[in-house]
N, C-alpha and C positions, 0 to 999 in steps of 0.2 A: 325147896320143901314148901308145900301149900299149908297155911295155917287155917284154922277153923273160921277165922274172920275174913278170909278171902285174900289175905296178903301173904306173900312169900317172906321168908326171914330177911332176904336182902332188901326188900322194900321197907320193911320196919327199920332196918339200919339206916337206909337213905332218909327216912322221915326224921330220925333223930339227928342226922347230919344237917338236914335242912333247918330244923329248929335251932341248932347251934349256930349255923351261919347267919340266920335272921337275927339272932340275939346280939350279934356283934356287927351288924351291918350299919353303915351311915350312908350307903349309896342313895337310898330313897330320900333321905333328908336333903342331900346336896341337890337332887333333882328338883325337889320342891323349891329349894332356895333359888336355883337358876330360873325356873319357870316364873317365880314371883318377883324376884329382885332384878333379874337381868331382862326378862321379857315383859312382865307386868300383866295388866289385864288382857284377856284373850277372848273378846266378844267375837261371836261368829261373824265372818265377813271382813274382820279387821286385819291389818298387816301384822299385828302382834299375834293373832291366831295363826296366821301362815308361819310366822317365825317359830312358834311353838311346835307346829307340825314337823318343821325341818329339824328342830332340836331333837325331838323324840325319834324321828326317823334315823337321825345320825347315831343316836345312843343305841338303838337297836341294831343298826348296822355294825357298830363297833363291837357289839356282843356276838357278832357272826351268826345272826339269825336270818331267816329268810324274810326279808322286809319288802313291803309294797305299799302304795298309797292307793286308796280307793276314793274317787272323787264323788262329791255330793254337791247339790246346789242349795244354797241357804239364803234366806233373807238377810238384809244388811241394814239394821237399824241403828242410828247414831244419836246419842243423847246430846241435848243442847243445853241452853240455860234453864235453870229451875229456880223459881222464886215464888213465894207466897206470903201474904200478910192479911191479917184481919183489919179491915178498914172501917167497920162499923160493928159495934157490940154493946151490950148493956153496961152502963157504968163508965164508958169510954170518956177520958178526960180530953181536953182541947189539944189538938195537934198530936195526939198519940195514935199509935197502931201496934199491933202485935205481930211479930215475925212468926211464921209457921215453917218448920223445917220439912221439906218435901223432896221427893225424887220421882221422876217419871216412871211409870211401869213400862216394862218392855213392850214394844210395838205400839205404844200410845201415839195417838195423833197429837199434833201441836195445837196450842191455843192460837188465836190471832197474834201477830207480833206484839201488839200493845197489851195482850192478856185478855182474860175474861174476868168480869166482876159479877158476882152473883150471891144471892142469899144461900145460907147452908141449911140443909135439912138433915138431921142426924137420925140414923136407924142402926140398930144392933144386929138385925137378922133380916134375911130375905122375906120372911113372913110379915115383919113390920112394913117393909117396902111395898109388899103386895097389897097390904090393907089401905095404902094411900091411893088416892085418885090421881089421874094424870094432871088434873088442874092444880093439885097440891104440890106436884113435883116439877112441872113445867117451868123451864127457865132458871131452875136452881142447881146448885152443886150438891150431890148427895155424899154424905160421909158415912161409910160403913164402919161403925165403931164396935166391931166384933173383937172381943179380947182373947188374945192367945192364952191358953190355959197354962200358966206358969206352974201352978202346983202340980198338975199332971206331968209336965215336962220334967220338973226337978225330981219327981217320984219315979222317973224312968219311962213314963208313958208319953214320950215325946212324939211318937207317931200319932197317937190320938189327938194331942194338942195341935199338931201341924195340919192334920187332915181335916179338923174341924174349922180352922181358920183360913186355910189357903183358898177354898172356893170363893171367898169374898174378893180376893185379889184377881182370880181368873175370870169369874163370871160377873162380878159386881158392876163394872162399868157398862157392860151390855144391858144388864137389868135396869140400871138407872136410866140408860138412854131410851129404853122401851117406854119409860114413863115420861119422857120429855126433858130429862136433866141435860144441862149443858156442860157438866163436868162431873167427874167422880173422884172422890178421895177414899182411900182405903187404909184403915189402921194397919201398921206394920205387923207382919207375921213373924213374930219372934220376941225375945225377952225384953223387958223394960229396963230402965235404969241408966241408959247411955244417950238417950235422945238421938238415936240413929234411925233413919228411915231405911226400910228394907225393900229393895226393888224386887223384881221378878216379872214374869211375863203375864200379860193379860190376853184373853182371847175374845175377839169381837164376833158375836153370833151373826151368822149369815142373814142378810136382810134387815139387820138392825143398824140404826145410825151409829157412827163411831164418834165418840167424844174424848176429849183429853182426860187422861187418867193418871193419878199420882198416888204414891204412898205417903202417909204422914206418920211422924213418929207417934209412939204410944202416948207420950206426954202431951203432944200437941192435940191428939185426938181427945184426950181427957179435957184439955183446956176448951176446945170448941164445944164439946158436949156440955160442959158446965155452963158456959156462957149462953148456949142455945136454950138451956132449960130456964133461963131468966128473960129471954127476949130474942129478937132477931139478931143474927150474926151474918155479916157479909164478908166474903173473901175475895181477894184479888189474886189471881193465879196466872203465872207465865211459864209456859213449857215450850221449848222450841226443838223438840226431836225431829229428825229427818229419816225418811225412808228412802234409802238408795236402791239402785237396781240389784236384783238377785246376783250372787256371785258364786264362784266355785271354791270349794275348800275340801279338805281330805280327812277321812278316817285314816289312822296309821295302823297297819296290820303287820305283826311279826310272828313268825311260826318257828317253834322248835319241833321239828318233824318227828313223828312217831316211828319207831323201828319195826313194830309188829302190826299195828293197826293204824297206819298214818291217815286213813280216811276218816277216822273217828276223832272228834275235836272237842277239847276242853277250853273254854274261853276264860280268861281273866282280863278285867278291864276297869277303866275309869273314864270320866269325860274330861277332855282337854280344854274345852271352852270355859269361859267364866263370864260373870257380869263384870261391868267396867268401873264400878265404884271403888272396889278394892283391887286386890291382885289375885283373888281366887285361891288363896292358900288352902283353906279348909274345904272349899267347894269349887274345884275338886282336884287341885294339884296334888294334894295328899294322896287321893285315890289313884290317880294315874301313876304316881311315883312308886307306890306300893306294888301296883300291877307290874311295872317295869322291873322292880327288884325281884319279884317272884320269878320271872324268867331268868334273870341273871343267876340267882341262887340255884335254881333247879338245874340249869345247864351246867353249872360248876360241879354239882353233886352227881348228876347222871345226864350226859349230853344226848342220850338216846332213850327217852321214856317210851313206853309201850304205845301210847296214843300221842297225837299231835296236841301240843299246848300252844294255844294262840293268844297272844297279846293284842288287845284292841284299845286304842285311844280315840274315844268317840268325840265327834264334833257336833255342835248344835243341840246339845242336851237342854241348855237353858232357854233357847229362843224358839224352839219348835220341835226338837226331837228328830230332825231329819236324818241324822247319822244312824240311829238305831233302825229306823224304817228302811233306809237305803241298803243297809247291810242284809236285812231279812229278805228284801226283794232280790238283791244281787245273788244271794246264796240260797234261794228258796228250794233248789233241787237237792241240796246237800244238808239242809237243816235237820233231816232225819238222822244224820250221822253226828249231830252235835250232842254230846253226852250231857253237858250242862254249860251255863254261862254264869260267871261270877262277876259282880261289879262291886267296887268299894266307892261309896258316895255319901258318907255321913261324917266327914271330917276326920279329926285326929284322935278320936276316943278309943279307948281299949275295947276289945270285943267282949261282949257278955254272952255270946252265943252265936248261932247261925239262923238265918231266916231263909226259908225255902218256899218258892211259889211254883208249884207243879201239880199235875194230875196224879191221882193215886197210883196209877200204874207206872208212872215215871219215878215217883217217890221210892216205891218199894225197892227197886234195885240199888238205890243210893243210901238206903237206911243204915247199912252197916258202916259205910264210909262216913256219913254224917255223924253217926254216933261216936265213932272212934275219934274223929277229928274234933268233935265237940268236947271231948273229955277235958282238954285243958281249960275250958271255960265252964265246966260243970255239966257238960252234956246237954246244954239247953239248945233245942232245935224248935223253932217256931215256924209253923206252916201258915202262910198268909196268902192273900189274893192280889197283892200289889207288887209287880216285879220291878217297878222303876221305869223311868222314861225310856232309857236306852234299850232295855231288854223286853219291852212290852210286845213289840212285833214278833220277836223270836219266840217269846213265851206263848203267844197265841197260836203259833205254829207247833207247839208242843215241847219246846226246849225248856227244861227246868232252869229257873232263875234263882241264884243263890247269892246272898249278901251277908256280911257280918252284922250281927246285932250290935252296933257300937254304942258306947255311952255318948249320947249326943247332947248332953247338957251344955257343954262348952260350945257346941256347934250352933245352937239356935240363938246365942248372944251375938254371933257375928255373920251368920249366913246372909248373903246378898246385900251386905253393907260395905261402907268404906273401910271398916275395921277388919275385914277379912284379908289379913296380911300375914307375911311369913313369921313375924314374931309370935303369932298365936299358936303356932304348930308346936305341940309337945312331943318331942322325938320319942321319949320312953313309952308314951301311951300308944303312938302310932306303930312303934316297932312290935308291940304285941299283936296288933292286927296283921302285920306282915308275917309274923311267925305262924299264926293260924291259917292265913290264906295260902301261904306257900305250901304248907302241909296238906291242906284241903285239895289244892289244885293237883299236886303231885299224886295224891292218893286216888283221885278221880282218874288220872291218866294211867295209873298202874293197876287198878282194881280188876279182878275177875279174869275171865278168858278173852 
C-alpha cells in the first residue's frame, strides 16, 4: 500500500527496525577503536593508510557486500622535526628564550636543516597584510593571528567560525610569500585552552615562492602578538618535512545491490585518511565507521533494497581531495543516476538536523524524504552551498550532497591535533547520528517509483 508521503507501509516498518537496530549497535564503535588504536594515523600515502584500506575492505567483504578498490594517485608528505623558540623579544632576560609550540602545515616546505631565524610581523587579517609594503615584510616571518570565533562555535555556528578562520591556513603562506616573507605562522583553527597546534593543508599559489609554514597554538600566537606590540620579536623555526614521490592508494567501494533500480545509487561515506598528529578518531574514523554500520544494519533489515546503496571510504580528503575527484571522473557517465551522496565528517556529535547542497530541481524530489527523516531532530533541514571536500566534484555534476548537521562543539577542540584520539569518541552521541543516517539512506533507496 502506497502512503501519501511516498512510502509503502513495509518501508515504514523497515525504518522503525533500522532505528531500533542502530540504537543497540556497537559495531561502529569497535570499528573506530580498531582504526585508531590498532592502525593509528592514516595519512595519505602511508603504510597505515594502506592497512586501513585493507581493514575496511575485509569488513565489507565479511558483510557479503560487492566490494572493490578504486585506485587513486596521491601526494606523500611526511612530517619531520618541529621546533620553534623566540630568541629575541622585549624584556628578555639574560640566557632566556621562549618555546613556541608549532606543527608544520600539510605540504609545507622545510626550513634549512639549521632552521630559519627571522623577525616576526603580526597581522590579524589579509587586509592588514595587503597594506604593508614588500620592504616591510621581506625577510620576516608573518604570523596570521586571526582568532577562531569561539563564541560563535559554542553557540552552534561552528561552520561560520571555521570558514572565517581556515582561509588563513590555506592561503596565508602564499600571501606572505608574495610580500617577501621567509616563513609563515598561522594561529590554530580551533578552540583555545589546550595549547594544541592544529595542522591542516596549505595550498601554494602557482607562480608564488613556497615558504615553510606552521600552525602555532592560540596561546603562543597571543604571546607573540603581545610581545610584538612592545618591540621586535625574532623567532627561530625548524621544520623538516619531506615530500616523497606520489603513490597509489585506494578508495574502498562496497555495494548493496538494488533489486528494482540497481543502476540508481545512494552513497553513504566518510573519509578514511587522517592527519598524523593524533589517530583521526573524530576526523574521520567516526564518520567512516558510521557509514560502515549503515550498510550492515540495512542489509540485516532488508538485503534487497530498491536502489543500490553504495558505501565509500574516501582517501586523501585531508591532503588534497583526490579521492572525491577521482571518483567523479571515473563515474562521470553514471553520475546522473546517483540519487544523493551522504558523508559524515564532523566528529562524534549528535545530529541537530540535515544539511543539503543541491540545485532546486534536485532538492524538490528529496523534500518529502528529508522532512520525514529530519523529524527525529526537529525537522531541521539547512540548504547550503558547501558540499564538503569529497563530494564537491560530484556535487558540481549535479549530485545532491547531504550531511548531518552535527553538534561540532567537541570536534573543534580536537580536530587536526594530537588529541584527536579514540578516548574522545562519545558512543552515545555518535549512535544518534547512526540512527538518523541509516534511516535517511534507506529512505532514499526506497522512496518513489
